[in-house]
C-alpha positions, 0 to 999 in steps of 0.5 A: 760792127768792127771786124776782128783784125788780121793777126800777123806774125813777122818772121825775119832774121833782121832785128831792124825788119822785125821792128820796121814791118810791125811799125808799118803795119800798125798804121792800119787798124785792120791789122794786128801784129801778134808777134815776131820770130827770128828764124823758121824754128821760132816761126813754127813755135809762134804759129802754134802759140799765136795762131796768126792769120798771116805770116810774113816770112823772110826766105834767107835766114840762118838756122831753118830758112823760110823755104824749109819753114814754109814746107813744114807749115804746108805739111802741118796745115796747107794754106794758100801761099804766094811766095815773092822774093826780090831778086829770086829768079835763081830760086824759081824751081825750088820755090815752085816745088815747096807746095805754094799756089803762086810764085811772085817775081820782080821786074828783073826776071823775064816772066816768059822765061820764068813760066817756061822754068816752072811750067804749069806747077803753080800760078805766076805773079808779076811783074811790070817794072814800076818805072814803066808807070812814069812813062805814057799810057801807050808805053804802059799798055804795050809793056802790060800786054807783053807781060800778059802774053808772056805769062800765059794762062795755065794754071794762072797769072796774077798781074801786078808790079814787079816791086813797090810803086814809085811815090811820084807815079801819076794816078792817071797812069795807074788808072790806065794800067788797071783799065788795060789789064782788065780789058785785055783779060776780059773785064772791059766794064771794070771802072778803074778810076772809081775803084782806084779813087775809092782805095785812095780815099780809104787809105787817106791818113786820119784827119786829112781832107780831100777836095 
């Protein structure tokens, strides 16, 4: 039985992004973009009208910005929220205070300093520099463990890259990173290679073949 698609509302003041994001999401049959909005005010109206499962929300917009819109969303119907913005280190305290569950940071923000600034109010997500994956497993492990140590564990840490993965990243380096993180966080039995390759198979373009 085919599952119902995830209904997504795209909110961005850029007309280009309101076109590009739906185009990218349309490549996945499990996602349906049900609408777009240009600012926070329209976002709130579209949420009431379209009942999306997920909202991609730009933070800097004229009129009602994304942070104010998210505050209103949380007031009306609290939902799990992770807020990530590239270069958003300057807004950490404000983001942490809007009622989100986690703050995502990119690789330009020191994760230890970020933890000290937001304290235990929310979990933190981040933030290995994607370029590190172009190095060696030894370097990757060293940097990953440094991030894990600096992030601490109260009230939580979601380990990920500090931005998108570089297309030329070797698969074996991604496998090494996943294994390192799971070993360091108490899951040495996790089969990173099998999981990563299964993900790659599931994301392969239709009609393609793999040897």
